[in-house]
C-alpha positions as CSV (number, residue, x, y, z in Angstrom):
1,T,22.9,11.9,-4.2
2,S,25.2,11.3,-1.3
3,G,23.4,8.2,-0.3
4,L,21.3,7.5,3.0
5,A,23.2,7.6,6.5
6,L,21.9,5.6,9.7
7,Q,21.6,8.5,12.2
8,S,20.4,6.1,15.2
9,R,19.6,2.5,16.1
10,T,17.3,1.0,18.8
11,D,16.7,-2.9,18.4
12,I,13.5,-4.3,19.7
13,D,11.2,-7.5,19.3
14,G,8.7,-7.5,16.8
15,A,7.8,-7.3,13.0
16,W,6.5,-3.7,11.9
17,R,4.0,-3.6,9.4
18,E,3.2,0.3,9.8
19,L,4.4,3.4,11.6
20,I,2.8,6.6,12.8
21,A,5.1,9.2,13.9
22,R,4.0,12.2,15.9
23,P,6.2,14.7,17.9
24,T,5.4,13.2,21.4
25,R,4.6,9.4,20.2
26,I,5.5,6.7,18.0
27,F,2.4,4.4,17.0
28,E,3.6,1.0,15.6
29,E,1.1,-1.8,14.1
30,H,3.2,-5.2,14.7
31,L,2.6,-8.5,13.2
32,G,1.5,-10.4,16.1
33,L,1.9,-7.9,19.0
34,G,-0.8,-5.6,17.5
35,L,-0.4,-1.5,18.3
36,L,2.2,-0.2,20.2
37,V,2.8,2.9,21.7
38,R,6.3,4.7,22.5
39,D,8.1,7.8,23.4
40,P,10.4,8.6,20.7
41,G,12.7,9.7,23.3
42,A,13.0,6.4,24.7
43,P,12.0,3.8,22.1
44,A,12.7,0.8,24.0
45,A,10.1,1.4,26.3
46,V,6.4,0.5,25.5
47,L,3.8,3.1,26.7
48,A,0.8,1.2,25.9
49,S,-0.6,-1.7,23.2
50,Y,-3.6,-3.0,21.9
51,R,-3.9,-6.5,20.5
52,G,-7.7,-7.5,19.5
53,N,-8.9,-11.1,18.9
54,G,-8.4,-10.6,15.2
55,N,-5.7,-12.2,13.0
56,A,-2.2,-10.9,13.0
57,P,-2.2,-7.0,12.5
58,A,-1.2,-5.6,9.1
59,E,-1.5,-2.2,7.5
60,V,-3.2,0.8,9.2
61,L,-4.8,4.0,7.9
62,L,-5.8,7.4,9.6
63,S,-9.0,8.9,9.3
64,L,-8.7,11.9,7.2
65,K,-11.1,13.9,9.3
66,N,-10.2,12.5,12.6
67,P,-6.3,11.5,13.1
68,D,-7.1,9.6,16.2
69,I,-9.0,7.2,14.5
70,V,-6.9,4.4,13.1
71,L,-8.3,1.6,10.7
72,S,-6.6,-1.4,11.5
73,G,-6.2,-4.3,9.0
74,Q,-5.4,-8.2,9.7
75,D,-3.2,-10.5,7.7
76,S,-6.0,-12.7,6.7
77,A,-9.0,-11.8,4.2
78,G,-11.4,-13.5,6.5
79,L,-14.5,-11.9,8.2
80,E,-12.9,-11.8,11.8
81,Y,-12.9,-8.1,13.0
82,A,-9.3,-6.4,13.3
83,G,-9.4,-3.0,14.4
84,L,-11.1,0.6,14.3
85,L,-9.3,2.0,17.3
86,S,-9.1,5.4,18.8
87,L,-5.7,7.1,19.6
88,A,-7.2,10.2,21.8
89,D,-5.7,8.9,24.9
90,P,-2.4,7.4,23.7
91,E,-1.7,5.8,26.8
92,N,-4.8,3.6,26.4
93,I,-5.5,2.5,22.9
94,A,-9.1,1.3,22.7
95,P,-11.6,-0.1,20.0
96,I,-14.1,2.5,18.8
97,P,-17.6,1.7,20.6
98,G,-20.2,-0.3,18.4
99,S,-17.3,-0.9,15.8
100,A,-16.9,-4.6,16.2
101,A,-19.9,-5.7,14.3
102,L,-18.3,-4.4,11.1
103,G,-16.0,-7.1,10.4
104,S,-12.9,-7.4,8.4
105,F,-11.5,-4.1,6.5
106,G,-9.2,-6.6,4.8
107,L,-5.3,-6.9,4.9
108,W,-4.1,-3.7,2.7
109,F,-6.0,-0.5,2.2
110,D,-4.3,2.7,1.0
111,A,-6.5,5.0,-1.3
112,Q,-8.8,7.2,0.8
113,W,-10.7,10.5,0.0
114,L,-13.1,12.9,1.6
115,D,-16.9,12.7,0.2
116,A,-17.6,15.6,-2.3
117,G,-20.4,16.5,0.2
118,G,-17.9,16.4,3.1
119,S,-20.1,14.1,5.3
120,Y,-18.2,11.1,4.7
121,E,-14.9,9.7,3.7
122,W,-13.7,6.6,1.8
123,F,-11.2,4.3,1.3
124,V,-10.5,1.2,-0.7
125,G,-10.0,-2.1,1.4
126,N,-9.6,-6.1,0.1
127,G,-11.5,-9.1,0.3
128,S,-10.6,-12.6,-0.6
129,D,-10.6,-11.9,-4.4
130,D,-12.1,-8.6,-4.8
131,W,-11.5,-4.8,-3.4
132,R,-13.9,-3.4,-1.0
133,L,-15.3,0.2,-1.3
134,W,-15.7,1.7,2.5
135,R,-17.3,4.7,3.5
136,F,-17.8,5.9,6.9
137,D,-18.4,8.8,8.9
138,A,-15.6,10.0,11.2
139,A,-18.3,11.4,13.6
140,Q,-20.0,7.9,13.8
141,P,-17.4,5.5,12.6
142,D,-19.5,2.6,13.6
143,Q,-21.6,2.9,10.7
144,A,-19.1,2.0,8.2
145,E,-20.8,0.5,5.0
146,H,-18.9,-1.1,1.9
147,W,-19.4,-2.3,-1.4
148,E,-17.4,-5.1,-3.3
149,V,-15.9,-4.6,-6.6
150,T,-14.8,-7.6,-8.5
151,S,-11.3,-7.9,-9.9
152,P,-11.3,-8.5,-13.8
153,D,-10.3,-11.7,-15.4
154,D,-7.2,-11.3,-17.3
155,P,-7.5,-10.0,-20.9
156,E,-5.9,-12.6,-22.3
157,P,-8.1,-15.9,-22.6
158,G,-7.4,-19.0,-20.3
159,F,-6.0,-16.5,-17.6
160,N,-7.9,-15.6,-14.5
161,N,-7.5,-12.8,-12.2
162,G,-4.9,-13.7,-9.6
163,R,-5.0,-13.0,-6.2
164,N,-6.0,-9.4,-5.5
165,Y,-5.4,-8.4,-1.9
166,F,-3.2,-5.7,-2.5
167,L,-2.8,-1.9,-2.6
168,S,-4.1,1.3,-4.1
169,V,-3.4,4.8,-4.9
170,L,-5.7,7.7,-5.9
171,D,-4.6,10.2,-8.3
172,G,-7.6,12.7,-9.1
173,D,-10.4,10.7,-10.4
174,L,-8.1,7.8,-11.4
175,L,-8.1,5.2,-9.0
176,L,-5.1,2.6,-9.5
177,L,-5.7,-0.8,-7.7
178,T,-2.4,-3.5,-7.7
179,R,-2.8,-7.0,-7.4
180,G,-0.5,-10.3,-7.8
181,G,-0.7,-13.8,-9.5
182,T,-1.1,-11.9,-12.9
183,R,1.4,-9.9,-15.4
184,Y,-1.8,-7.3,-15.5
185,G,-0.9,-5.9,-12.0
186,L,-2.1,-2.5,-12.4
187,V,-6.0,-2.1,-12.9
188,G,-7.7,1.4,-13.5
189,Y,-11.2,2.6,-12.6
190,S,-12.7,5.9,-12.1
191,R,-13.2,7.0,-8.7
192,S,-16.4,9.3,-9.4
193,A,-18.0,6.0,-11.3
194,L,-17.3,4.0,-8.5
195,V,-19.0,6.3,-5.9
196,Q,-21.9,7.1,-8.1
197,A,-22.7,3.2,-8.6
198,A,-22.2,2.7,-4.5
199,S,-24.8,5.7,-3.7
200,A,-27.4,4.1,-6.1
201,Q,-27.2,0.5,-4.5
202,H,-27.3,-1.2,-1.1
203,P,-24.3,-1.8,0.7
204,N,-22.9,-5.5,0.7
205,T,-23.3,-6.0,-2.8
206,F,-21.4,-6.0,-5.9
207,L,-20.9,-2.9,-8.0
208,S,-21.2,-3.7,-11.8
209,V,-18.5,-0.7,-12.9
210,A,-16.0,-2.1,-15.5
211,P,-12.2,-1.2,-14.9
212,L,-11.2,1.3,-17.5
213,W,-8.0,-0.7,-18.6
214,Q,-5.4,-3.4,-16.8
215,V,-2.0,-2.8,-17.5
216,E,1.2,-5.1,-17.5
217,T,3.5,-4.4,-14.7
218,H,5.5,-7.7,-15.6
219,L,6.1,-7.8,-19.5
220,P,5.6,-10.6,-21.6
221,D,8.9,-12.3,-21.3
222,E,8.1,-12.7,-17.6
223,S,5.9,-15.6,-15.8
224,S,2.6,-14.5,-15.0
225,N,2.1,-15.6,-11.5
226,S,4.3,-12.1,-10.4
227,L,3.4,-9.7,-7.5
228,T,2.6,-6.1,-7.9
229,W,2.6,-3.9,-4.6
230,R,2.7,-0.4,-3.8
231,C,2.1,2.5,-6.4
232,R,2.8,6.2,-5.9
233,T,2.3,9.0,-8.3
234,L,3.7,12.2,-9.0
235,T,4.7,15.2,-11.5
236,I,8.0,15.2,-13.3
237,G,8.3,17.9,-15.9
238,P,5.1,17.9,-18.0
239,R,4.0,14.3,-17.0
240,R,2.0,12.8,-14.4
241,V,3.7,9.6,-13.4
242,A,2.9,6.4,-11.7
243,V,5.8,4.5,-10.2
244,V,5.0,0.9,-9.3
245,A,7.0,-1.8,-7.1
246,A,6.6,-4.8,-9.4
247,G,7.9,-7.3,-7.0
248,T,10.5,-9.2,-8.7
249,N,11.3,-9.7,-12.5
250,T,10.7,-13.2,-13.5
251,S,12.2,-13.6,-17.1
252,T,15.1,-16.4,-17.8
253,N,17.5,-13.7,-18.0
254,P,19.8,-14.1,-15.2
255,S,21.0,-10.8,-14.8
256,E,17.2,-9.7,-14.3
257,A,15.5,-12.7,-12.5
258,S,14.5,-12.6,-9.1
259,H,15.9,-8.6,-9.0
260,G,13.6,-6.2,-7.6
261,Q,11.7,-4.2,-10.4
262,L,10.5,-0.9,-10.7
263,M,7.9,0.2,-13.5
264,L,7.1,3.7,-14.3
265,F,3.9,4.8,-16.4
266,D,2.7,7.8,-17.9
267,I,-0.8,8.6,-16.4
268,S,-1.4,12.3,-17.8
269,A,-4.3,11.4,-19.3
270,G,-6.1,10.3,-16.1
271,I,-9.1,8.3,-16.8
272,A,-9.1,9.2,-20.5
273,A,-6.4,6.7,-21.7
274,P,-4.5,3.8,-20.6
275,P,-1.1,4.5,-19.0
276,V,2.0,4.4,-21.2
277,L,5.1,2.2,-20.1
278,L,7.8,4.8,-19.4
279,A,10.5,2.4,-17.9
280,Q,11.3,-0.9,-16.4
281,V,14.2,-1.3,-14.0
282,V,15.8,-3.6,-11.8
283,G,17.6,-3.7,-8.3
284,P,20.9,-4.6,-7.8
285,N,20.5,-7.8,-5.8
286,A,18.8,-11.1,-6.3
287,E,16.1,-11.9,-4.0
288,G,15.0,-8.4,-3.3
289,Q,11.3,-8.2,-4.1
290,F,10.3,-4.8,-4.3
291,I,7.5,-4.0,-2.1
292,G,7.2,-0.6,-0.1
293,L,7.4,2.6,-2.0
294,D,7.9,6.3,-1.7
295,V,8.2,9.1,-4.0
296,R,9.6,12.3,-3.2
297,R,11.0,15.6,-5.2
298,I,13.8,16.9,-3.6
299,G,15.3,20.4,-4.9
300,A,15.1,20.0,-8.7
301,A,15.2,16.2,-8.6
302,S,12.5,13.5,-8.0
303,F,13.3,10.0,-6.1
304,A,11.8,7.0,-5.7
305,F,12.7,5.2,-2.3
306,V,12.3,1.3,-2.4
307,V,12.1,-1.3,0.4
308,D,12.7,-4.9,-0.4
309,F,12.7,-8.3,1.0
310,G,16.3,-8.5,0.5
311,G,17.3,-6.2,3.4
312,F,18.1,-3.0,1.5
313,V,16.8,0.4,0.7
314,H,17.3,1.5,-2.7
315,V,17.2,5.2,-4.0
316,F,16.5,5.8,-7.7
317,D,16.6,9.1,-9.4
318,I,13.7,9.4,-11.6
319,S,13.9,13.0,-12.7
320,D,14.1,11.5,-16.1
321,P,11.4,9.0,-15.9
322,L,12.5,7.2,-19.2
323,G,15.8,6.6,-17.7
324,P,15.7,5.8,-14.0
325,L,19.2,5.6,-12.2
326,L,19.9,3.8,-9.0
327,V,22.1,6.3,-7.4
328,G,22.3,5.2,-3.6
329,G,20.9,2.7,-1.0
330,W,21.3,1.3,2.6
331,A,21.8,-2.0,3.8
332,V,20.0,-3.0,7.1
333,P,22.7,-4.2,9.7
334,P,22.0,-7.4,11.4
335,N,19.7,-7.1,14.3
336,E,21.2,-7.5,17.7
337,V,18.6,-9.5,18.8
338,D,18.8,-12.4,16.4
339,G,21.7,-11.6,14.2
340,V,19.6,-11.4,11.3
341,A,19.0,-8.5,9.0
342,A,15.4,-7.4,9.0
343,H,13.5,-7.0,6.0
344,P,12.7,-3.2,6.1
């Protein structure tokens, strides 16, 4: 409740997409620069780097079974390989042998889990207008396989399914997928149903598994071409809650339009029933699209930490999920390199 305070600062070149912090090394995925390695004691120096022949690197994900294997996305939904990299020698980042033939993992990936039998692990990536369910063995990562999951059309007649290369989160058997270009930004699937279908079909095929439901992350008074980004889940009191960074509010109300928007849903029913909307709240500054998100319980309170495209970090107390309160934040200072505040 006392807000956020900057402890230290080092200005460097590059646009970060993802950060992996370890006691003796920091691994950074950068737009255009690739994967960089630094010593946290001297963060301005680059110890090693890797930039493949794919498009601009985007998100990264660590293997659950081998944290020295990094799945690297790309800023495109094309087929060009982006990166399945080894961090085993942090001074010599290199692709996993034989993995270049796998093709793209997509731009965004988030939800991941171990196979019930323990042999494989799974994660969700994205394609052009669909999601991809990937399975691989950390001992043989070059053997990864994937299945396509078509994004459903909007339930309203006459609307398409938008652009669907965004994010995901897993909560028990409930797999939550987010997407853009539609008010129905949150789509629910049964993880076990998808895995069962994939196990019965050849890889590189489409799974004919219907979604459990589609939920509006932008309400009817908003336009339908909205973006829905990160989703995170936690338990607050008797409820299991999904917190969603829903881009910006697009209503005509000037006090809300273009302000970053956060949506909270009760998902206590899991796959048995659709989420129930608990609260809709907007941020304090216009042009502050909410994208990044994490949730944490600190002491007796629960918080959502949100980063936007307006140069701010926002802190919401969500201990009462029916009435989230903005309690603090931090404005990114201008960068000494170009004098512009970065988008966190």
